C-alpha positions in Angstrom: 46.0 39.4 -8.3 44.8 35.7 -8.1 42.0 34.8 -9.6 39.3 33.6 -6.6 38.6 30.4 -7.0 34.4 30.4 -8.1 32.9 27.2 -6.4 31.4 24.9 -8.5 27.9 23.8 -8.1 27.0 20.6 -7.2 25.8 18.4 -9.4 22.0 17.6 -9.1 21.8 14.2 -7.3 21.3 11.8 -10.3 17.8 9.3 -9.9 18.6 6.2 -7.9 19.3 3.0 -10.6 16.7 0.9 -12.0 18.5 -1.7 -9.7 18.2 0.3 -6.5 14.4 1.6 -7.2 13.6 -2.0 -7.8 14.9 -3.4 -4.9 13.7 -0.5 -2.5 10.2 -1.0 -4.0 10.0 -4.9 -3.3 11.7 -4.1 0.6 8.9 -1.6 0.7 6.0 -4.0 -0.2 7.0 -7.2 0.5 9.3 -6.2 3.9 7.1 -2.7 5.0 3.9 -3.8 3.8 4.1 -0.3 2.0 2.0 -0.5 -1.5 2.1 3.3 -2.3 5.7 3.8 -1.7 6.8 0.6 -3.8 4.5 2.3 -6.3 5.8 5.7 -6.4 9.6 4.1 -6.7 8.7 2.2 -10.0 6.2 4.5 -11.6 7.4 8.5 -10.6 11.2 8.0 -9.7 13.4 8.3 -12.6 10.7 7.2 -15.3 9.4 3.8 -16.2 11.6 0.9 -15.3 13.8 -0.4 -18.1 16.3 -3.4 -19.5 16.4 -6.7 -17.7 14.5 -5.6 -14.5 11.5 -4.0 -16.8 9.4 -7.5 -16.5 10.6 -7.6 -12.2 9.3 -4.2 -11.8 6.2 -4.6 -13.9 5.1 -7.7 -11.4 5.6 -5.6 -8.7 3.7 -3.0 -9.6 0.8 -5.7 -10.2 1.3 -6.7 -7.1 1.4 -2.9 -5.4 -1.8 -2.4 -7.3 -3.9 -5.8 -5.8 -2.2 -4.8 -2.4 -3.6 -1.1 -2.9 -6.7 -2.3 -4.0 -6.8 0.8 -6.9 -8.3 -1.5 -9.8 -5.0 -0.9 -11.9 -4.3 -4.8 -11.7 -6.1 -5.8 -14.9 -4.9 -2.9 -16.9 -1.2 -4.0 -15.7 -1.7 -7.6 -15.9 -2.7 -7.4 -19.3 0.1 -5.2 -20.0 2.4 -7.9 -18.6 1.0 -10.4 -20.7 1.3 -8.8 -23.9 4.9 -8.2 -23.1 5.5 -11.3 -21.5 2.9 -13.8 -22.7 5.5 -16.6 -21.3 6.7 -14.7 -18.9 7.9 -15.8 -15.2 5.2 -13.6 -13.7 2.2 -14.6 -15.9 0.8 -17.1 -13.3 0.6 -13.7 -11.0 -0.4 -11.6 -13.9 -3.5 -14.1 -14.3 -4.8 -14.0 -10.7 -4.8 -10.5 -10.9 -7.2 -10.8 -13.9 -9.3 -13.2 -11.9 -9.2 -11.0 -9.3 -7.4 -13.4 -6.7 -4.9 -11.9 -4.0 -1.6 -12.9 -5.4 
């Protein structure tokens, strides 16, 4: 008798890469005007963005928070300035703290 081949289950879909998440979040926020989707991509899909795109991701979270008016921009801006005191987006963070639209 031959051994019947047993179908192997498909591997679970891997979460999108940090590059894909940051790219999609930027598109959602800046092109589609969808701050909620941007935050979902950056905060819920696969955990926090780390590595070389972490600064960009945090800046996008600040922008999205300001766009949503959810009141978290000061907390995010303070976190950004603590982690990246000379960062590329420090002016964005400072504006978010002052209550100005970036």
